[in-house]
C-alpha positions in Angstrom: -16.0 9.8 -13.1 -14.8 12.1 -15.8 -11.7 11.6 -18.0 -9.5 13.9 -15.9 -10.4 12.0 -12.7 -9.8 8.6 -14.3 -6.5 9.9 -15.6 -5.5 11.1 -12.1 -6.5 7.7 -10.5 -4.4 5.8 -13.1 -1.4 8.1 -12.7 -1.4 7.9 -8.9 -2.2 4.1 -8.9 1.1 3.5 -10.7 3.0 3.9 -7.4 1.3 1.1 -5.3 1.0 -1.0 -8.5 4.7 -0.9 -9.0 5.2 -2.9 -5.8 2.0 -4.8 -5.2 3.1 -7.1 -2.4 4.6 -4.3 -0.4 1.6 -2.1 -1.0 -0.9 -4.8 0.0 1.1 -5.7 3.1 1.3 -2.1 4.1 -2.5 -1.8 3.8 -3.2 -5.0 5.7 -0.7 -4.4 8.5 -2.1 -0.9 9.0 -5.6 -2.3 9.0 -4.8 -4.9 11.7 -2.8 -2.4 13.7 -5.6 0.2 13.7 -8.4 -2.3 13.9 -7.1 -5.4 15.6 -10.5 -7.0 15.9 -10.4 -7.6 12.2 -7.4 -10.0 12.6 -9.8 -12.4 14.4 -11.7 -12.8 11.1 -8.7 -14.5 9.5 -8.2 -18.0 10.9 -4.8 -18.3 9.3 -3.5 -15.0 10.8 -5.2 -14.6 14.1 -2.5 -16.2 16.2 0.4 -14.3 14.6 2.1 -11.1 15.8 2.2 -8.1 13.4 5.9 -8.8 12.9 5.2 -12.4 12.0 2.4 -11.3 9.7 4.8 -9.0 7.7 6.8 -12.1 6.7 3.9 -14.5 6.3 3.6 -15.9 2.8 -0.2 -16.3 3.3 -0.5 -12.6 4.2 1.6 -11.6 1.2 -0.7 -13.8 -1.0 -3.8 -12.1 0.4 -2.1 -8.7 0.0 -1.4 -9.4 -3.6 -5.1 -10.3 -4.2 -6.2 -7.0 -2.6 -4.0 -5.0 -4.9 -5.0 -7.2 -7.9 -8.7 -6.3 -7.3 -7.8 -2.6 -7.2 -5.6 -2.9 -10.2 -8.4 -4.7 -12.2 -10.7 -1.9 -11.1 -8.4 0.9 -12.2 -7.9 -0.9 -15.6 -11.7 -0.9 -16.3 -12.4 2.7 -15.3 -12.5 3.8 -18.9 -15.2 1.2 -19.7 -18.8 1.2 -18.5 -19.3 0.6 -14.8 -20.7 -2.9 -15.3 -17.2 -4.4 -15.3 -16.3 -2.5 -12.1 -19.6 -3.7 -10.6 -18.9 -7.3 -11.6 -15.4 -7.2 -9.9 -16.8 -5.9 -6.6 -19.9 -8.0 -6.5 -17.6 -11.1 -6.6 -15.4 -9.7 -3.8 -18.4 -8.9 -1.7 -20.0 -12.3 -2.2 -16.8 -14.0 -1.1 -16.4 -11.8 2.0 -20.1 -12.1 2.8 -19.7 -15.8 3.0 -17.0 -15.2 5.5 -19.3 -13.0 7.6 -17.4 -9.8 7.0 -19.6 -6.9 8.0 -20.0 -3.4 6.7 -18.0 -2.0 9.7 -14.9 -3.9 8.7 -15.3 -2.8 5.1 -15.5 0.8 6.3 -12.5 0.4 8.4 -10.6 -1.0 5.5 -11.7 1.9 3.3 -10.3 4.4 5.8 -7.0 2.5 5.9 -6.7 2.2 2.2 -7.2 5.9 1.7 -4.7 6.7 4.5 -2.0 4.4 3.0 -2.7 5.6 -0.6 -2.5 9.2 0.6 0.9 8.7 2.3 2.4 6.3 -0.3 1.4 8.5 -3.3 1.8 11.9 -1.6 -1.8 12.7 -2.7 -2.8 16.3 -2.8 -6.3 17.4 -1.7 -7.8 17.1 -5.2 -6.3 13.6 -5.7 -7.7 12.6 -2.3 -11.1 13.8 -3.3 -10.9 11.8 -6.6 -9.9 8.6 -4.7 -12.7 9.2 -2.2 -15.1 9.5 -5.1 -13.9 6.2 -6.5 -14.0 4.4 -3.2 -17.5 5.7 -2.5 -18.6 4.3 -5.8 -17.0 1.0 -5.1 -18.5 0.9 -1.6 -21.9 1.7 -2.9 -21.6 -1.6 -4.9 -20.3 -3.5 -1.9 -23.0 -2.3 0.5 -25.8 -2.7 -2.1 -24.6 -6.3 -2.6 -24.4 -7.0 1.1 -28.0 -5.7 1.5 -29.2 -8.0 -1.4 -27.4 -11.0 0.1 -28.8 -10.3 3.5 -32.3 -10.1 2.1 -31.8 -13.4 0.3 -30.4 -15.2 3.3 
């Protein structure tokens, strides 16, 4: 990513980063609403309604972790990509151990981009930049999943 793109990511990221719990909850609730089968992968949430989930301390904690990973990612964009890779390899390893598949990651990517677009009122150029970042991150995720599957 070039300097202008990184600057645009950082500028637009300020909006969800200002209220991390609410932003993360919005992403997860939209994820579970649009793709309810993913709720089954969370043993602590699977028996809760969406209304109960919105108030769940555990969901809020997970939502904060989601936003923290993205915040950490945005903070290292100026550096070489090895730090970004390190962040997402760890996330992928953790989710691989919970048997989260590529389809769920793709569904989450779609929802993250939808929520970011709405919350930040992204224009077409900003959407394109966020898609570029997400594609880079997802390349790390899928490469890591492939490596873990080969080693399993």
